[in-house]
One Martini backbone bead per residue (centre of mass of N, CA, C, O) as a GRO file, in nm:
protein
  215
    1UNK     BB    1   1.645   1.181   1.034
    2UNK     BB    2   1.755   0.834   1.053
    3UNK     BB    3   1.839   0.516   1.075
    4UNK     BB    4   2.098   0.545   1.247
    5UNK     BB    5   1.971   0.720   1.465
    6UNK     BB    6   1.728   0.544   1.557
    7UNK     BB    7   1.942   0.290   1.634
    8UNK     BB    8   2.077   0.423   1.849
    9UNK     BB    9   2.182   0.520   2.139
   10UNK     BB   10   2.061   0.644   2.435
   11UNK     BB   11   2.281   0.886   2.445
   12UNK     BB   12   2.126   0.973   2.186
   13UNK     BB   13   1.959   1.205   2.040
   14UNK     BB   14   1.675   1.066   1.862
   15UNK     BB   15   1.634   0.793   1.967
   16UNK     BB   16   1.453   0.532   2.062
   17UNK     BB   17   1.595   0.481   2.334
   18UNK     BB   18   1.564   0.777   2.436
   19UNK     BB   19   1.254   0.790   2.431
   20UNK     BB   20   1.213   0.529   2.621
   21UNK     BB   21   1.448   0.483   2.832
   22UNK     BB   22   1.628   0.245   2.704
   23UNK     BB   23   1.838   0.014   2.639
   24UNK     BB   24   1.991  -0.085   2.339
   25UNK     BB   25   2.054  -0.381   2.457
   26UNK     BB   26   1.737  -0.455   2.487
   27UNK     BB   27   1.642  -0.331   2.231
   28UNK     BB   28   1.501  -0.405   1.905
   29UNK     BB   29   1.535  -0.153   1.700
   30UNK     BB   30   1.498  -0.262   1.411
   31UNK     BB   31   1.228  -0.403   1.468
   32UNK     BB   32   1.071  -0.158   1.568
   33UNK     BB   33   1.098   0.003   1.303
   34UNK     BB   34   0.960  -0.202   1.120
   35UNK     BB   35   0.687  -0.211   1.280
   36UNK     BB   36   0.623   0.089   1.259
   37UNK     BB   37   0.589   0.096   0.952
   38UNK     BB   38   0.364  -0.115   0.939
   39UNK     BB   39   0.162   0.047   1.108
   40UNK     BB   40   0.139   0.284   0.913
   41UNK     BB   41   0.074   0.127   0.633
   42UNK     BB   42  -0.199   0.006   0.725
   43UNK     BB   43  -0.338   0.319   0.696
   44UNK     BB   44  -0.173   0.489   0.517
   45UNK     BB   45  -0.271   0.739   0.255
   46UNK     BB   46  -0.050   0.888   0.021
   47UNK     BB   47   0.121   1.032  -0.238
   48UNK     BB   48   0.398   0.880  -0.174
   49UNK     BB   49   0.236   0.585  -0.230
   50UNK     BB   50   0.217   0.629  -0.532
   51UNK     BB   51   0.183   0.414  -0.815
   52UNK     BB   52   0.263   0.461  -1.158
   53UNK     BB   53   0.238   0.256  -1.426
   54UNK     BB   54   0.214  -0.027  -1.377
   55UNK     BB   55   0.274  -0.351  -1.509
   56UNK     BB   56   0.078  -0.597  -1.701
   57UNK     BB   57   0.123  -0.923  -1.830
   58UNK     BB   58  -0.107  -1.023  -2.074
   59UNK     BB   59  -0.219  -1.331  -2.171
   60UNK     BB   60  -0.355  -1.560  -2.335
   61UNK     BB   61  -0.589  -1.698  -2.093
   62UNK     BB   62  -0.589  -1.506  -1.872
   63UNK     BB   63  -0.740  -1.441  -1.537
   64UNK     BB   64  -0.464  -1.319  -1.421
   65UNK     BB   65  -0.235  -1.139  -1.194
   66UNK     BB   66   0.028  -1.045  -1.037
   67UNK     BB   67   0.113  -0.840  -0.799
   68UNK     BB   68   0.293  -0.610  -0.687
   69UNK     BB   69   0.519  -0.539  -0.479
   70UNK     BB   70   0.355  -0.370  -0.212
   71UNK     BB   71   0.068  -0.390  -0.244
   72UNK     BB   72  -0.249  -0.239  -0.133
   73UNK     BB   73  -0.421  -0.033  -0.337
   74UNK     BB   74  -0.637   0.059  -0.572
   75UNK     BB   75  -0.696   0.312  -0.837
   76UNK     BB   76  -0.604   0.209  -1.143
   77UNK     BB   77  -0.730   0.027  -1.432
   78UNK     BB   78  -0.579  -0.061  -1.753
   79UNK     BB   79  -0.581  -0.147  -2.059
   80UNK     BB   80  -0.428  -0.170  -2.372
   81UNK     BB   81  -0.649   0.077  -2.457
   82UNK     BB   82  -0.695   0.266  -2.193
   83UNK     BB   83  -0.920   0.132  -2.042
   84UNK     BB   84  -1.125   0.130  -1.785
   85UNK     BB   85  -1.145  -0.070  -1.509
   86UNK     BB   86  -1.368  -0.243  -1.296
   87UNK     BB   87  -1.454  -0.286  -0.975
   88UNK     BB   88  -1.503  -0.595  -0.794
   89UNK     BB   89  -1.609  -0.852  -0.649
   90UNK     BB   90  -1.524  -1.178  -0.658
   91UNK     BB   91  -1.804  -1.304  -0.705
   92UNK     BB   92  -1.873  -1.134  -0.957
   93UNK     BB   93  -1.640  -1.227  -1.130
   94UNK     BB   94  -1.711  -1.537  -1.130
   95UNK     BB   95  -1.996  -1.505  -1.257
   96UNK     BB   96  -1.879  -1.396  -1.543
   97UNK     BB   97  -1.774  -1.661  -1.594
   98UNK     BB   98  -1.701  -1.912  -1.855
   99UNK     BB   99  -1.773  -2.222  -2.021
  100UNK     BB  100  -1.720  -2.438  -2.251
  101UNK     BB  101  -1.777  -2.751  -2.391
  102UNK     BB  102  -1.464  -2.830  -2.299
  103UNK     BB  103  -1.397  -2.652  -2.019
  104UNK     BB  104  -1.311  -2.382  -2.110
  105UNK     BB  105  -1.239  -2.068  -2.097
  106UNK     BB  106  -1.385  -1.793  -2.189
  107UNK     BB  107  -1.289  -1.559  -2.432
  108UNK     BB  108  -1.203  -1.206  -2.383
  109UNK     BB  109  -1.263  -0.882  -2.273
  110UNK     BB  110  -1.169  -0.735  -2.005
  111UNK     BB  111  -1.361  -0.514  -1.754
  112UNK     BB  112  -1.305  -0.663  -1.478
  113UNK     BB  113  -1.209  -0.656  -1.123
  114UNK     BB  114  -1.021  -0.825  -0.858
  115UNK     BB  115  -0.895  -0.857  -0.529
  116UNK     BB  116  -0.681  -1.152  -0.449
  117UNK     BB  117  -0.453  -1.108  -0.259
  118UNK     BB  118  -0.179  -1.134  -0.502
  119UNK     BB  119  -0.430  -1.084  -0.710
  120UNK     BB  120  -0.563  -1.008  -1.029
  121UNK     BB  121  -0.896  -1.047  -1.130
  122UNK     BB  122  -1.086  -1.151  -1.400
  123UNK     BB  123  -1.397  -1.190  -1.582
  124UNK     BB  124  -1.195  -1.317  -1.798
  125UNK     BB  125  -1.040  -1.450  -2.045
  126UNK     BB  126  -0.799  -1.367  -2.252
  127UNK     BB  127  -0.772  -1.276  -2.562
  128UNK     BB  128  -0.582  -1.193  -2.824
  129UNK     BB  129  -0.685  -0.883  -2.820
  130UNK     BB  130  -0.620  -0.864  -2.488
  131UNK     BB  131  -0.330  -0.892  -2.520
  132UNK     BB  132  -0.093  -0.730  -2.292
  133UNK     BB  133  -0.048  -0.414  -2.160
  134UNK     BB  134  -0.116  -0.322  -1.838
  135UNK     BB  135  -0.240  -0.073  -1.597
  136UNK     BB  136  -0.124   0.038  -1.260
  137UNK     BB  137  -0.265   0.216  -0.994
  138UNK     BB  138  -0.118   0.254  -0.656
  139UNK     BB  139  -0.082   0.161  -0.333
  140UNK     BB  140   0.240   0.149  -0.174
  141UNK     BB  141   0.515   0.018  -0.023
  142UNK     BB  142   0.778   0.148   0.081
  143UNK     BB  143   1.088   0.151   0.134
  144UNK     BB  144   1.263   0.053   0.382
  145UNK     BB  145   1.433   0.121   0.641
  146UNK     BB  146   1.798   0.118   0.615
  147UNK     BB  147   2.134   0.093   0.558
  148UNK     BB  148   2.045   0.162   0.231
  149UNK     BB  149   1.781   0.340   0.357
  150UNK     BB  150   1.785   0.617   0.551
  151UNK     BB  151   1.547   0.758   0.391
  152UNK     BB  152   1.215   0.910   0.384
  153UNK     BB  153   0.907   1.055   0.402
  154UNK     BB  154   0.894   1.019   0.707
  155UNK     BB  155   1.163   1.159   0.792
  156UNK     BB  156   1.103   1.428   0.620
  157UNK     BB  157   0.770   1.482   0.680
  158UNK     BB  158   0.687   1.247   0.932
  159UNK     BB  159   0.842   1.222   1.222
  160UNK     BB  160   0.614   1.209   1.431
  161UNK     BB  161   0.480   0.952   1.336
  162UNK     BB  162   0.729   0.771   1.367
  163UNK     BB  163   0.764   0.815   1.669
  164UNK     BB  164   0.492   0.707   1.763
  165UNK     BB  165   0.532   0.419   1.643
  166UNK     BB  166   0.787   0.348   1.801
  167UNK     BB  167   0.661   0.376   2.081
  168UNK     BB  168   0.444   0.157   2.045
  169UNK     BB  169   0.643  -0.083   1.982
  170UNK     BB  170   0.813  -0.060   2.237
  171UNK     BB  171   0.580  -0.106   2.438
  172UNK     BB  172   0.508  -0.384   2.331
  173UNK     BB  173   0.782  -0.518   2.396
  174UNK     BB  174   0.740  -0.425   2.715
  175UNK     BB  175   0.438  -0.489   2.799
  176UNK     BB  176   0.284  -0.192   2.755
  177UNK     BB  177  -0.037  -0.144   2.692
  178UNK     BB  178  -0.101   0.149   2.764
  179UNK     BB  179   0.122   0.284   2.592
  180UNK     BB  180   0.055   0.155   2.328
  181UNK     BB  181  -0.236   0.273   2.305
  182UNK     BB  182  -0.160   0.569   2.328
  183UNK     BB  183   0.030   0.578   2.080
  184UNK     BB  184  -0.172   0.458   1.879
  185UNK     BB  185  -0.368   0.698   1.892
  186UNK     BB  186  -0.165   0.902   1.776
  187UNK     BB  187  -0.127   0.767   1.509
  188UNK     BB  188  -0.423   0.786   1.412
  189UNK     BB  189  -0.444   1.097   1.431
  190UNK     BB  190  -0.209   1.166   1.239
  191UNK     BB  191  -0.318   1.022   0.989
  192UNK     BB  192  -0.579   1.181   0.963
  193UNK     BB  193  -0.439   1.456   0.918
  194UNK     BB  194  -0.269   1.384   0.673
  195UNK     BB  195  -0.504   1.300   0.483
  196UNK     BB  196  -0.647   1.571   0.488
  197UNK     BB  197  -0.403   1.737   0.376
  198UNK     BB  198  -0.353   1.567   0.116
  199UNK     BB  199  -0.613   1.667  -0.035
  200UNK     BB  200  -0.482   1.949  -0.114
  201UNK     BB  201  -0.341   1.844  -0.382
  202UNK     BB  202  -0.639   1.895  -0.531
  203UNK     BB  203  -0.629   2.183  -0.556
  204UNK     BB  204  -0.803   2.295  -0.847
  205UNK     BB  205  -0.908   2.043  -0.953
  206UNK     BB  206  -1.036   1.869  -1.236
  207UNK     BB  207  -1.299   1.641  -1.312
  208UNK     BB  208  -1.377   1.411  -1.519
  209UNK     BB  209  -1.620   1.269  -1.664
  210UNK     BB  210  -1.792   0.940  -1.624
  211UNK     BB  211  -1.947   0.725  -1.886
  212UNK     BB  212  -1.884   0.409  -1.863
  213UNK     BB  213  -2.186   0.353  -1.690
  214UNK     BB  214  -2.399   0.460  -1.857
  215UNK     BB  215  -2.752   0.421  -1.929
   0.00000   0.00000   0.00000
């Protein structure tokens, strides 16, 4: 299974058009494939989607930084000293910030963060000693299937999930709500099974105790 096959004609086995049994001249196959991937990545979180040690360039005075393109969910944020930063809700982060007598943000070493839109927000403005390279591990959206990216982990490892998602999006395009919902339910069930099995990658792993917030 690859991009070219998926958007191929109805007469070719293994294409979206052949699965749906509709003419490839009617169906916007590339759009259906794009939306199918978006449907999957909306819920799926597995090891192939983990991006490790992405960098954030924090300058003195910064209250936050833009998140990397394709960012979905955080896993671990570390400051320039490799200390783990703690996640908080945005309201808690803003409560921790303060202004000095001149109305400027008080600068210190950030210890907490929140995700707001396409930005990671810190609990204070970074001072000179806190400026530097921070590190972010996160779940990210993989590169989409395209004419220049023919395969990815979905086509190689989870072709059934990709087929279910393509069927759901094709049914949606054809205004067939019943089939869309039926295939959508299969997508959800397949994702749940994948995530359960993906946890087995931690089999035998030992987790270090974290005393960072011990009282």
